[in-house]
PDB file of N, CA, C, O and CB in Angstrom:
ATOM      1  N   UNK A   1     -12.053  17.995 -22.536  1.00  0.00           N
ATOM      2  CA  UNK A   1     -11.284  16.801 -22.844  1.00  0.00           C
ATOM      3  C   UNK A   1     -11.566  15.718 -21.855  1.00  0.00           C
ATOM      4  O   UNK A   1     -11.487  15.950 -20.648  1.00  0.00           O
ATOM      5  CB  UNK A   1      -9.811  17.101 -22.873  1.00  0.00           C
ATOM      6  N   UNK A   2     -11.888  14.556 -22.318  1.00  0.00           N
ATOM      7  CA  UNK A   2     -12.208  13.491 -21.442  1.00  0.00           C
ATOM      8  C   UNK A   2     -11.130  12.490 -21.383  1.00  0.00           C
ATOM      9  O   UNK A   2     -10.273  12.422 -22.265  1.00  0.00           O
ATOM     10  CB  UNK A   2     -13.447  12.865 -21.833  1.00  0.00           C
ATOM     11  N   UNK A   3     -11.159  11.671 -20.305  1.00  0.00           N
ATOM     12  CA  UNK A   3     -10.196  10.693 -20.028  1.00  0.00           C
ATOM     13  C   UNK A   3     -10.688   9.410 -20.705  1.00  0.00           C
ATOM     14  O   UNK A   3     -11.886   9.127 -20.740  1.00  0.00           O
ATOM     15  CB  UNK A   3      -9.975  10.530 -18.505  1.00  0.00           C
ATOM     16  N   UNK A   4      -9.701   8.617 -21.258  1.00  0.00           N
ATOM     17  CA  UNK A   4     -10.093   7.243 -21.715  1.00  0.00           C
ATOM     18  C   UNK A   4     -10.163   6.399 -20.522  1.00  0.00           C
ATOM     19  O   UNK A   4      -9.668   6.806 -19.471  1.00  0.00           O
ATOM     20  CB  UNK A   4      -9.098   6.629 -22.756  1.00  0.00           C
ATOM     21  N   UNK A   5     -10.800   5.127 -20.603  1.00  0.00           N
ATOM     22  CA  UNK A   5     -10.938   4.286 -19.658  1.00  0.00           C
ATOM     23  C   UNK A   5      -9.505   3.790 -19.042  1.00  0.00           C
ATOM     24  O   UNK A   5      -9.372   3.565 -17.839  1.00  0.00           O
ATOM     25  CB  UNK A   5     -11.763   3.238 -20.196  1.00  0.00           C
ATOM     26  N   UNK A   6      -8.506   3.650 -19.940  1.00  0.00           N
ATOM     27  CA  UNK A   6      -7.098   3.357 -19.590  1.00  0.00           C
ATOM     28  C   UNK A   6      -6.448   4.439 -18.673  1.00  0.00           C
ATOM     29  O   UNK A   6      -5.800   4.152 -17.666  1.00  0.00           O
ATOM     30  CB  UNK A   6      -6.274   3.225 -20.884  1.00  0.00           C
ATOM     31  N   UNK A   7      -6.666   5.644 -19.092  1.00  0.00           N
ATOM     32  CA  UNK A   7      -6.168   6.725 -18.238  1.00  0.00           C
ATOM     33  C   UNK A   7      -6.828   6.877 -16.977  1.00  0.00           C
ATOM     34  O   UNK A   7      -6.190   7.219 -15.981  1.00  0.00           O
ATOM     35  CB  UNK A   7      -6.246   7.951 -18.895  1.00  0.00           C
ATOM     36  N   UNK A   8      -8.157   6.632 -16.942  1.00  0.00           N
ATOM     37  CA  UNK A   8      -8.796   6.684 -15.610  1.00  0.00           C
ATOM     38  C   UNK A   8      -8.333   5.622 -14.759  1.00  0.00           C
ATOM     39  O   UNK A   8      -8.052   5.880 -13.589  1.00  0.00           O
ATOM     40  CB  UNK A   8     -10.260   6.612 -15.694  1.00  0.00           C
ATOM     41  N   UNK A   9      -8.215   4.384 -15.244  1.00  0.00           N
ATOM     42  CA  UNK A   9      -7.674   3.303 -14.449  1.00  0.00           C
ATOM     43  C   UNK A   9      -6.292   3.617 -13.942  1.00  0.00           C
ATOM     44  O   UNK A   9      -5.985   3.304 -12.792  1.00  0.00           O
ATOM     45  CB  UNK A   9      -7.648   2.039 -15.241  1.00  0.00           C
ATOM     46  N   UNK A  10      -5.435   4.228 -14.754  1.00  0.00           N
ATOM     47  CA  UNK A  10      -4.086   4.552 -14.329  1.00  0.00           C
ATOM     48  C   UNK A  10      -4.156   5.547 -13.146  1.00  0.00           C
ATOM     49  O   UNK A  10      -3.422   5.429 -12.165  1.00  0.00           O
ATOM     50  CB  UNK A  10      -3.259   5.145 -15.521  1.00  0.00           C
ATOM     51  N   UNK A  11      -5.072   6.534 -13.283  1.00  0.00           N
ATOM     52  CA  UNK A  11      -5.264   7.579 -12.219  1.00  0.00           C
ATOM     53  C   UNK A  11      -5.670   6.891 -10.952  1.00  0.00           C
ATOM     54  O   UNK A  11      -5.114   7.228  -9.906  1.00  0.00           O
ATOM     55  CB  UNK A  11      -6.352   8.653 -12.623  1.00  0.00           C
ATOM     56  N   UNK A  12      -6.626   5.920 -10.948  1.00  0.00           N
ATOM     57  CA  UNK A  12      -7.099   5.265  -9.805  1.00  0.00           C
ATOM     58  C   UNK A  12      -5.924   4.379  -9.248  1.00  0.00           C
ATOM     59  O   UNK A  12      -5.772   4.327  -8.027  1.00  0.00           O
ATOM     60  CB  UNK A  12      -8.379   4.437 -10.149  1.00  0.00           C
ATOM     61  N   UNK A  13      -5.135   3.719 -10.037  1.00  0.00           N
ATOM     62  CA  UNK A  13      -4.123   2.927  -9.567  1.00  0.00           C
ATOM     63  C   UNK A  13      -3.041   3.765  -8.792  1.00  0.00           C
ATOM     64  O   UNK A  13      -2.559   3.358  -7.735  1.00  0.00           O
ATOM     65  CB  UNK A  13      -3.545   2.185 -10.712  1.00  0.00           C
ATOM     66  N   UNK A  14      -2.709   4.884  -9.339  1.00  0.00           N
ATOM     67  CA  UNK A  14      -1.889   5.829  -8.708  1.00  0.00           C
ATOM     68  C   UNK A  14      -2.379   6.341  -7.334  1.00  0.00           C
ATOM     69  O   UNK A  14      -1.639   6.465  -6.357  1.00  0.00           O
ATOM     70  CB  UNK A  14      -1.728   6.925  -9.607  1.00  0.00           C
ATOM     71  N   UNK A  15      -3.592   6.603  -7.355  1.00  0.00           N
ATOM     72  CA  UNK A  15      -4.266   7.151  -6.010  1.00  0.00           C
ATOM     73  C   UNK A  15      -4.189   5.959  -5.029  1.00  0.00           C
ATOM     74  O   UNK A  15      -3.799   6.123  -3.873  1.00  0.00           O
ATOM     75  CB  UNK A  15      -5.937   7.662  -6.220  1.00  0.00           C
ATOM     76  N   UNK A  16      -4.575   4.736  -5.520  1.00  0.00           N
ATOM     77  CA  UNK A  16      -4.577   3.669  -4.625  1.00  0.00           C
ATOM     78  C   UNK A  16      -3.212   3.410  -3.947  1.00  0.00           C
ATOM     79  O   UNK A  16      -3.123   3.094  -2.761  1.00  0.00           O
ATOM     80  CB  UNK A  16      -5.029   2.492  -5.331  1.00  0.00           C
ATOM     81  N   UNK A  17      -2.156   3.562  -4.774  1.00  0.00           N
ATOM     82  CA  UNK A  17      -0.774   3.363  -4.324  1.00  0.00           C
ATOM     83  C   UNK A  17      -0.492   4.358  -3.176  1.00  0.00           C
ATOM     84  O   UNK A  17       0.061   4.004  -2.136  1.00  0.00           O
ATOM     85  CB  UNK A  17       0.252   3.561  -5.522  1.00  0.00           C
ATOM     86  N   UNK A  18      -0.874   5.538  -3.402  1.00  0.00           N
ATOM     87  CA  UNK A  18      -0.671   6.641  -2.334  1.00  0.00           C
ATOM     88  C   UNK A  18      -1.504   6.352  -1.172  1.00  0.00           C
ATOM     89  O   UNK A  18      -1.032   6.484  -0.043  1.00  0.00           O
ATOM     90  CB  UNK A  18      -1.032   8.079  -2.856  1.00  0.00           C
ATOM     91  N   UNK A  19      -2.765   5.950  -1.368  1.00  0.00           N
ATOM     92  CA  UNK A  19      -3.616   5.631  -0.158  1.00  0.00           C
ATOM     93  C   UNK A  19      -3.036   4.476   0.643  1.00  0.00           C
ATOM     94  O   UNK A  19      -3.002   4.503   1.873  1.00  0.00           O
ATOM     95  CB  UNK A  19      -5.079   5.269  -0.584  1.00  0.00           C
ATOM     96  N   UNK A  20      -2.578   3.452  -0.089  1.00  0.00           N
ATOM     97  CA  UNK A  20      -1.998   2.263   0.644  1.00  0.00           C
ATOM     98  C   UNK A  20      -0.709   2.706   1.481  1.00  0.00           C
ATOM     99  O   UNK A  20      -0.472   2.199   2.578  1.00  0.00           O
ATOM    100  CB  UNK A  20      -1.595   1.080  -0.435  1.00  0.00           C
ATOM    101  N   UNK A  21       0.046   3.607   0.948  1.00  0.00           N
ATOM    102  CA  UNK A  21       1.248   4.136   1.716  1.00  0.00           C
ATOM    103  C   UNK A  21       0.711   4.802   3.042  1.00  0.00           C
ATOM    104  O   UNK A  21       1.202   4.577   4.148  1.00  0.00           O
ATOM    105  CB  UNK A  21       2.111   5.246   0.804  1.00  0.00           C
ATOM    106  N   UNK A  22      -0.342   5.637   2.811  1.00  0.00           N
ATOM    107  CA  UNK A  22      -0.901   6.300   3.996  1.00  0.00           C
ATOM    108  C   UNK A  22      -1.533   5.321   4.972  1.00  0.00           C
ATOM    109  O   UNK A  22      -1.392   5.494   6.183  1.00  0.00           O
ATOM    110  CB  UNK A  22      -1.931   7.324   3.577  1.00  0.00           C
ATOM    111  N   UNK A  23      -2.219   4.306   4.489  1.00  0.00           N
ATOM    112  CA  UNK A  23      -2.775   3.253   5.350  1.00  0.00           C
ATOM    113  C   UNK A  23      -1.651   2.554   6.172  1.00  0.00           C
ATOM    114  O   UNK A  23      -1.812   2.317   7.369  1.00  0.00           O
ATOM    115  CB  UNK A  23      -3.547   2.202   4.479  1.00  0.00           C
ATOM    116  N   UNK A  24      -0.550   2.241   5.530  1.00  0.00           N
ATOM    117  CA  UNK A  24       0.497   1.592   6.217  1.00  0.00           C
ATOM    118  C   UNK A  24       1.082   2.475   7.320  1.00  0.00           C
ATOM    119  O   UNK A  24       1.572   1.940   8.314  1.00  0.00           O
ATOM    120  CB  UNK A  24       1.546   1.185   5.250  1.00  0.00           C
ATOM    121  N   UNK A  25       1.055   3.736   7.195  1.00  0.00           N
ATOM    122  CA  UNK A  25       1.514   4.598   8.224  1.00  0.00           C
ATOM    123  C   UNK A  25       0.552   4.699   9.387  1.00  0.00           C
ATOM    124  O   UNK A  25       0.975   4.729  10.543  1.00  0.00           O
ATOM    125  CB  UNK A  25       1.771   5.922   7.669  1.00  0.00           C
ATOM    126  N   UNK A  26      -0.787   4.752   9.085  1.00  0.00           N
ATOM    127  CA  UNK A  26      -1.863   4.878  10.029  1.00  0.00           C
ATOM    128  C   UNK A  26      -2.955   3.861   9.742  1.00  0.00           C
ATOM    129  O   UNK A  26      -4.011   4.185   9.198  1.00  0.00           O
ATOM    130  CB  UNK A  26      -2.422   6.280  10.002  1.00  0.00           C
ATOM    131  N   UNK A  27      -2.662   2.590  10.133  1.00  0.00           N
ATOM    132  CA  UNK A  27      -3.560   1.517   9.789  1.00  0.00           C
ATOM    133  C   UNK A  27      -4.965   1.615  10.461  1.00  0.00           C
ATOM    134  O   UNK A  27      -5.915   0.955  10.040  1.00  0.00           O
ATOM    135  CB  UNK A  27      -2.910   0.221  10.159  1.00  0.00           C
ATOM    136  N   UNK A  28      -5.053   2.418  11.463  1.00  0.00           N
ATOM    137  CA  UNK A  28      -6.402   2.506  12.156  1.00  0.00           C
ATOM    138  C   UNK A  28      -7.181   3.770  11.616  1.00  0.00           C
ATOM    139  O   UNK A  28      -8.222   4.104  12.182  1.00  0.00           O
ATOM    140  CB  UNK A  28      -6.208   2.612  13.795  1.00  0.00           C
ATOM    141  N   UNK A  29      -6.745   4.414  10.633  1.00  0.00           N
ATOM    142  CA  UNK A  29      -7.557   5.591  10.046  1.00  0.00           C
ATOM    143  C   UNK A  29      -8.710   5.010   9.264  1.00  0.00           C
ATOM    144  O   UNK A  29      -8.511   4.471   8.176  1.00  0.00           O
ATOM    145  CB  UNK A  29      -6.660   6.549   9.070  1.00  0.00           C
ATOM    146  N   UNK A  30      -9.846   5.105   9.769  1.00  0.00           N
ATOM    147  CA  UNK A  30     -11.051   4.579   9.141  1.00  0.00           C
ATOM    148  C   UNK A  30     -11.426   5.295   7.898  1.00  0.00           C
ATOM    149  O   UNK A  30     -11.986   4.693   6.981  1.00  0.00           O
ATOM    150  CB  UNK A  30     -12.175   4.629  10.073  1.00  0.00           C
ATOM    151  N   UNK A  31     -11.132   6.585   7.829  1.00  0.00           N
ATOM    152  CA  UNK A  31     -11.526   7.440   6.627  1.00  0.00           C
ATOM    153  C   UNK A  31     -10.597   6.905   5.505  1.00  0.00           C
ATOM    154  O   UNK A  31     -11.033   6.760   4.363  1.00  0.00           O
ATOM    155  CB  UNK A  31     -11.317   9.123   6.892  1.00  0.00           C
ATOM    156  N   UNK A  32      -9.395   6.632   5.815  1.00  0.00           N
ATOM    157  CA  UNK A  32      -8.402   6.199   4.685  1.00  0.00           C
ATOM    158  C   UNK A  32      -8.817   4.842   4.244  1.00  0.00           C
ATOM    159  O   UNK A  32      -8.733   4.552   3.050  1.00  0.00           O
ATOM    160  CB  UNK A  32      -6.830   6.158   5.173  1.00  0.00           C
ATOM    161  N   UNK A  33      -9.289   3.932   5.177  1.00  0.00           N
ATOM    162  CA  UNK A  33      -9.728   2.603   4.714  1.00  0.00           C
ATOM    163  C   UNK A  33     -10.971   2.686   3.872  1.00  0.00           C
ATOM    164  O   UNK A  33     -11.104   1.985   2.869  1.00  0.00           O
ATOM    165  CB  UNK A  33      -9.979   1.684   5.890  1.00  0.00           C
ATOM    166  N   UNK A  34     -11.893   3.553   4.284  1.00  0.00           N
ATOM    167  CA  UNK A  34     -13.124   3.722   3.471  1.00  0.00           C
ATOM    168  C   UNK A  34     -12.765   4.228   2.067  1.00  0.00           C
ATOM    169  O   UNK A  34     -13.298   3.737   1.072  1.00  0.00           O
ATOM    170  CB  UNK A  34     -14.120   4.721   4.167  1.00  0.00           C
ATOM    171  N   UNK A  35     -11.828   5.247   1.990  1.00  0.00           N
ATOM    172  CA  UNK A  35     -11.361   5.790   0.768  1.00  0.00           C
ATOM    173  C   UNK A  35     -10.702   4.754  -0.158  1.00  0.00           C
ATOM    174  O   UNK A  35     -10.952   4.732  -1.364  1.00  0.00           O
ATOM    175  CB  UNK A  35     -10.421   6.875   1.066  1.00  0.00           C
ATOM    176  N   UNK A  36      -9.866   3.907   0.427  1.00  0.00           N
ATOM    177  CA  UNK A  36      -9.244   2.778  -0.185  1.00  0.00           C
ATOM    178  C   UNK A  36     -10.261   1.856  -0.731  1.00  0.00           C
ATOM    179  O   UNK A  36     -10.087   1.411  -1.865  1.00  0.00           O
ATOM    180  CB  UNK A  36      -8.370   2.073   0.766  1.00  0.00           C
ATOM    181  N   UNK A  37     -11.312   1.518  -0.043  1.00  0.00           N
ATOM    182  CA  UNK A  37     -12.325   0.608  -0.528  1.00  0.00           C
ATOM    183  C   UNK A  37     -13.050   1.234  -1.713  1.00  0.00           C
ATOM    184  O   UNK A  37     -13.282   0.561  -2.717  1.00  0.00           O
ATOM    185  CB  UNK A  37     -13.315   0.247   0.593  1.00  0.00           C
ATOM    186  N   UNK A  38     -13.402   2.479  -1.616  1.00  0.00           N
ATOM    187  CA  UNK A  38     -14.111   3.153  -2.679  1.00  0.00           C
ATOM    188  C   UNK A  38     -13.299   3.159  -3.955  1.00  0.00           C
ATOM    189  O   UNK A  38     -13.798   2.833  -5.032  1.00  0.00           O
ATOM    190  CB  UNK A  38     -14.456   4.563  -2.272  1.00  0.00           C
ATOM    191  N   UNK A  39     -12.013   3.544  -3.813  1.00  0.00           N
ATOM    192  CA  UNK A  39     -11.135   3.493  -5.062  1.00  0.00           C
ATOM    193  C   UNK A  39     -10.972   2.128  -5.605  1.00  0.00           C
ATOM    194  O   UNK A  39     -10.980   1.960  -6.824  1.00  0.00           O
ATOM    195  CB  UNK A  39      -9.746   4.043  -4.786  1.00  0.00           C
ATOM    196  N   UNK A  40     -10.819   1.087  -4.737  1.00  0.00           N
ATOM    197  CA  UNK A  40     -10.761  -0.258  -5.141  1.00  0.00           C
ATOM    198  C   UNK A  40     -11.957  -0.697  -5.927  1.00  0.00           C
ATOM    199  O   UNK A  40     -11.797  -1.344  -6.962  1.00  0.00           O
ATOM    200  CB  UNK A  40     -10.595  -1.092  -3.994  1.00  0.00           C
ATOM    201  N   UNK A  41     -13.174  -0.370  -5.478  1.00  0.00           N
ATOM    202  CA  UNK A  41     -14.371  -0.671  -6.167  1.00  0.00           C
ATOM    203  C   UNK A  41     -14.376   0.111  -7.555  1.00  0.00           C
ATOM    204  O   UNK A  41     -14.741  -0.474  -8.574  1.00  0.00           O
ATOM    205  CB  UNK A  41     -15.606  -0.299  -5.262  1.00  0.00           C
ATOM    206  N   UNK A  42     -14.009   1.300  -7.578  1.00  0.00           N
ATOM    207  CA  UNK A  42     -13.957   2.117  -8.812  1.00  0.00           C
ATOM    208  C   UNK A  42     -13.075   1.322  -9.908  1.00  0.00           C
ATOM    209  O   UNK A  42     -13.411   1.202 -11.086  1.00  0.00           O
ATOM    210  CB  UNK A  42     -13.311   3.612  -8.475  1.00  0.00           C
ATOM    211  N   UNK A  43     -11.988   0.840  -9.383  1.00  0.00           N
ATOM    212  CA  UNK A  43     -10.998   0.095 -10.289  1.00  0.00           C
ATOM    213  C   UNK A  43     -11.680  -1.229 -10.748  1.00  0.00           C
ATOM    214  O   UNK A  43     -11.559  -1.576 -11.923  1.00  0.00           O
ATOM    215  CB  UNK A  43      -9.568  -0.237  -9.495  1.00  0.00           C
ATOM    216  N   UNK A  44     -12.363  -1.951  -9.899  1.00  0.00           N
ATOM    217  CA  UNK A  44     -12.951  -3.162 -10.185  1.00  0.00           C
ATOM    218  C   UNK A  44     -14.153  -2.957 -11.155  1.00  0.00           C
ATOM    219  O   UNK A  44     -14.363  -3.764 -12.061  1.00  0.00           O
ATOM    220  CB  UNK A  44     -13.355  -3.829  -8.904  1.00  0.00           C
ATOM    221  N   UNK A  45     -14.920  -1.890 -10.956  1.00  0.00           N
ATOM    222  CA  UNK A  45     -16.065  -1.591 -11.884  1.00  0.00           C
ATOM    223  C   UNK A  45     -15.649  -1.237 -13.303  1.00  0.00           C
ATOM    224  O   UNK A  45     -16.376  -1.444 -14.274  1.00  0.00           O
ATOM    225  CB  UNK A  45     -16.884  -0.441 -11.335  1.00  0.00           C
ATOM    226  N   UNK A  46     -14.393  -0.671 -13.371  1.00  0.00           N
ATOM    227  CA  UNK A  46     -13.950  -0.244 -14.634  1.00  0.00           C
ATOM    228  C   UNK A  46     -13.392  -1.323 -15.608  1.00  0.00           C
ATOM    229  O   UNK A  46     -13.103  -1.093 -16.783  1.00  0.00           O
ATOM    230  CB  UNK A  46     -12.964   0.742 -14.407  1.00  0.00           C
ATOM    231  N   UNK A  47     -13.272  -2.541 -14.978  1.00  0.00           N
ATOM    232  CA  UNK A  47     -12.805  -3.684 -15.740  1.00  0.00           C
ATOM    233  C   UNK A  47     -13.870  -4.388 -16.563  1.00  0.00           C
ATOM    234  O   UNK A  47     -13.575  -5.369 -17.245  1.00  0.00           O
ATOM    235  CB  UNK A  47     -12.198  -4.648 -14.827  1.00  0.00           C
TER     236      UNK A  47
END
């Protein structure tokens, strides 16, 4: 079973929300910042 583009974008938005909360708690965590950037690019590429 595959995801539709809309479902995929919803998953990415949910993950980004959780990543943002984690970044707010530890803003100097470079791994989280890189992950946020990757997920943001995935969302932008899907549009």
